[in-house]
C-alpha positions, 0 to 999 in steps of 0.5 A: 505453502499456498493451498486452497485451504489457506486461501479459503481461511484468509478470504476476508483479508485477501478480499480487502487487500485485493479491493484496495489494490484495484482502487489505487491501481485505477487511480494511479493509472488514470493520474495523467488524465486526472492531471489534465482534467484539473489543469495542474502540473506535477508539483501542484498535483502533488500538493493537492494530494498532500492533505490525504494522509491527514484524513488517513491518520485520523481514520487510523486513530478511529479504527479501534472505535470502528472495530468496537462499534461494528464488531465482526462486520467491521472489515467488510463495512469499511472495505465497501465504504472505501470502494464507494469513496473512489467514485469522488476523484473522477467527479472533481472537475475543478482543482479545489474540490479534488483535495476533498475527494482525496480526503474521503479516499484517504480516510477510508483507506487508512481505516481499512489498512489498520483493520486488515493488517491487524486481522492478518496478524491474528490469522498468522498466530492462529494458523502458525504461519506467515501470511502477510506476503500472501495478502499483500500479493492480493493487493499487488494483483488487484493493483495490476488489474485496476491499472490494466483495466484503466489502460483499456478504458483510457484507450477508449478515451473514457473520462476520469469520471467513468474510469473511477466509477467503474473501478468503484462499483466493481470493487464494492461488489468484490468487497462483499467477500470481506464479510465473515462470521467471526471477523471481530478484531480484538486487542486494538483498544488500549489496555485498561487503566493500571496496566502498561500501555508501552509497546516499546520500539518494535512498532516504531522501527518496524513502522519506519521500515514499512514507511520506506517500503510504502513510500517508495512502492506507491511513489513508483506506482503513482508516478510511473505512468507520468514518467513513461509518458512525459519523460520517455515519450511513451503512449497512454497505453504504455504509461498505464502499463507501467503501474501494472508491470510493477504491481504484477511483478510485486504480486508474483514476487510476494507469492514467491516470498510467501514460501521463501519466508519459511526458509530464510530469516526475515532479516536476510529477506529484508536486506536482499529485498532492499538491495534489489529494489535500490538497483531497480529504482536507479535503473528506472531513473537512468532508463533511456526508453519506456521498455528499459524503464519497465525492466527497472520497474520489474527489478524494483518490484521484485525487491520492494515486494517483500519489505513491508509484509516481512516487517509487519510479520516481524512486528506481529510475532515480536510484540507481546501477545496482548499487545500484538494488534496494537503494535501492528496498528501502530506500525501501520499508522507510521508506515501508511504515512509513507503510502500517502506522503510518497506520491506527493513528495515525489511529485514535488521533487519531480516538479522541481528537479524532474522525475529522474531525480525523484526516482534517485531519491526513492533509491536513496530512501530504500537504502535506509532499510539496511540500517533499520532491519538489523535494529529491529531484529535485536529488539525484545518485546515489552510486555504489559503488566 
């Protein structure tokens, strides 16, 4: 159950999730104008975004070092840096500078994602209750706010430079709430020599589920505006509302899922969520109008909302206590690849086969959750010795 006390105790993590949502929501909703600014098609835009996961993965590997160097302020410092990084994509007037800007955004986002998920996992254990759905809801609400704000700025014909600068400055101010007195994240570094560092298959299979969830979720968020505007001939305002509709739905569903997670098994929550999300993705692919596409996004958002948070919670609770932070970090590294790979991969499919085919591919991808979730819950933790 969500209370004021719960919100107060999870404030730093909620702030980090919320800020990340604002930044990516603004970027996704402004993608049609960024595409025009760069004078590229969907396929080439997807290719220009493909370097982003490389920086993210490197930053994720460096997250334990950052945590050791920055101590209790690590989450706040990295969240502020992430916010400021998003000024850059709007300032790249030529296509060859855009990948450089996205590398910086990817690196900072990757580091923050590892740190904030590890922090939430520690909070879950300390408080004795699941918190991932609640924190991921903050991301969704931030995403919706960023997308709606961008839609308003686009309606006033604001350039990508203005849109992304506004999003970055607002986010940097909100990121100050991610600082805390006792925010040190323990357990991210590998154990000393002579002890076992084997994490088992828990973070691998859990991370694969997160990868699918993030790939489908962010692909839909990133390309929904273009799908509505190009495929369905919607206006810029309608296009910007696409990511907002999806994110708002996911935010509300995650708040509901926060309460539901205490009443039904994690496996059932994963299976139901995947089935609903598949139906929504197919509805988006087949929609003849923008408004029916919105209905598909709503259904897709309801289903997808609980997949990644529930998988993260399972990884954190199933891993051995001394390996919990590293297990969550490993699952995040694998899963977050989907967050970055999803949009460019869908862009390449859209460039060759169209956006409708891209959403059919997303639906097929979500079906694999039905295979992986039962495998995950049968695993036993591997303890260090």
